[in-house]
C-alpha positions in Angstrom: 63.2 -30.9 -17.2 65.1 -30.3 -13.2 65.1 -33.2 -10.4 62.6 -31.6 -8.6 60.4 -30.4 -11.0 58.3 -34.1 -10.5 58.5 -34.1 -6.4 56.8 -30.2 -7.1 54.2 -31.5 -9.4 53.5 -34.2 -6.8 53.3 -32.2 -3.8 51.5 -29.2 -6.0 48.8 -31.9 -6.6 48.3 -33.4 -3.1 48.2 -29.7 -2.2 45.1 -29.1 -4.7 43.5 -32.3 -3.6 43.5 -31.0 -0.1 42.0 -27.5 -1.1 39.7 -29.0 -3.7 38.1 -32.2 -1.9 38.2 -30.5 1.3 34.8 -28.6 1.0 33.1 -32.0 -0.4 35.2 -34.2 2.2 33.6 -31.4 5.2 30.2 -31.4 3.9 29.8 -35.2 4.4 31.6 -36.1 7.2 29.4 -33.5 8.9 26.2 -35.0 7.3 27.6 -38.7 8.3 27.9 -37.1 12.0 24.6 -35.6 11.9 23.0 -38.5 10.3 24.7 -41.0 12.5 23.5 -39.4 15.9 20.0 -39.1 14.8 19.7 -42.8 13.8 21.5 -43.3 17.4 18.9 -41.6 18.7 15.8 -42.6 16.9 17.0 -46.2 16.3 16.1 -46.8 12.5 19.4 -48.4 11.4 18.2 -48.5 7.3 21.2 -48.0 5.5 18.4 -46.3 2.9 17.8 -43.2 5.7 21.5 -42.3 5.7 22.2 -42.7 1.8 19.9 -40.1 0.4 20.9 -37.3 2.7 24.7 -37.9 2.1 23.9 -37.6 -2.0 22.3 -34.6 -1.4 25.3 -33.3 0.4 27.5 -34.2 -2.3 25.4 -33.1 -5.0 24.7 -29.9 -3.4 28.8 -29.2 -2.9 29.5 -30.0 -6.1 26.7 -27.5 -7.7 27.6 -24.9 -5.8 31.7 -25.3 -5.7 32.1 -27.3 -9.0 32.9 -24.5 -11.2 35.5 -23.3 -8.9 37.2 -27.3 -8.2 37.5 -27.2 -11.8 38.6 -23.9 -12.6 41.8 -24.9 -10.0 42.3 -28.1 -11.6 42.0 -26.9 -15.1 44.4 -24.1 -13.7 46.9 -26.6 -12.1 46.6 -28.7 -15.2 47.8 -26.2 -17.6 50.6 -24.7 -15.3 52.0 -28.5 -14.7 51.9 -29.0 -18.7 54.0 -25.5 -19.0 56.4 -26.3 -16.6 56.3 -29.8 -18.0 57.3 -28.2 -21.9 61.1 -26.3 -20.4 58.7 -23.0 -20.2 58.2 -22.5 -16.8 60.5 -23.8 -14.8 
């Protein structure tokens, strides 16, 4: 195991986090922004009005992209385990 490997794995993990979490965070951001504008326009400030659509967006995004997300994370885990064992680095 070289001295650069831990920092390289952390860098790859943070990049993977951004790639995998990006669609979920973007969807929640857009939903929150639209709901905020809608609530400001209608002056309905009930927290439950904004909660259910955001949960729906989160569940829908995970349902649509969950397989891809898990595939990417599993691939990274297998690659990281291989590199830590000394076979791939």
